[in-house]
N, C-alpha and C positions, 0 to 999 in steps of 0.2 A: 825926876822922881824914879827911884828904883822899884821894879816890880817885886812885890813880896806876897807870899801866901797869906790869904785871909783878907787882904785889902780889896775893897770895892772900888771900881774905877769906871769912868765913862769911855765909850768907844762907839765905833760905827762898823756895821757888818760890811766887809769888803768882798766876800765870796762865800758861796754855799756849795757844798759837795754832798755826796751820799752819806759821808761819815760825820759831817758837822758843818760849822760855820766859822770862817776866819774873821777876826775882829781887829781893827786898827785902834789901839788904845790912845787916849789923849796924850800920853807921854811919847808917842811915836812907835812904841813896840807893837808887835802883832802877836795875837794869841789865837788858840783854837777852842771853840766850844764844841766838844764831842757830842754826837747825837744823843748819847745817854745823859748828857748834862743840860739839854735844852729845856726839858720840862720834867715834872715829876709824874706825868702820864706817859703812856707809850707813844713814841714818836717814830713813825715809819718814813716820814718825809719832812726834812728840816724846813722846807719851804712852806709848810702848813703853819709854821710858828714864826719864822723869821724871813726877812727879805733883804736883798742887797741895798745898802744905803740907810737901813734902819739904825737908829741910835739906841744903844742898850747900855745897861749898867751891870756888867757881870762882876762876879767875885773871882779873884785869882785863887785857884786850887793849889797850883804848884809851879815852880820854875825849875826845870831840870838842869843838869850840868852843861848842856849845850845852849842854854838860854831860852829854850822853848817854853812858852807860857800856856798852861792849861787853865781854862776858864769854866765857870758854871753860871747858870741862871737859876738853878734850883735853890729855893730858899731866898732868892733875891727878888723874884718877880712880884711878891706881894707889894713891894714899894713902887712897882711900875706896871700895873695891870693894863694900861692903855697900849703898851708896846706889843702885846701879844694878840695874835689873831685867835679867834675862838676855835677850839678843836672841832674837827668835823663831826657832824651829828651822827649818832649811832644808826646803823643800817639794820632794818628789820630783816627777818629771815626770808619773808616773801620777796622783798626787794632784791635781796642778795641772790635768790634763786632766779628771779626774772633776769637779772644782769647776766648770770651764768648761762641761762638758756639762750639769751640773745647772742652772747659771744660764741657759744657752742654752735648755734645755727649758722653764724657767719663763717666760722672755721670749716664746718662741714660743707657749706656751699662753695667755699673756695677750693676745698679738696675735690669736690665733685667736678668743678669747672676745670681744674688741672688734670684730672683723670680723663675727662672727655677730650681734652686736647691731644692726649697721647694716642688715642685710638684713631 
């Protein structure tokens, strides 16, 4: 079956990168779900939503002149809600500041330790 824009197909996630996820489609072709096409909410890490080996049903956005297939899960996920992990819970301001303080204290401690070695 030839890949054509607008068609929904089944596939399996074969790799995840910072910029998206590669999917092997049932017809043997491979396509890319760009990070901006993983969800309709902000995605900072694709692994929060997809994992290698996971079966998905993306829609084909386009096929370029080199045969590269662009895929999307936006607008398709309503039919497959069990495939998606829940987005991370919102972090409150106090928790965010506590994390910042902890990381900052660790960095300052490391800096002090390195400075004391020089002397």
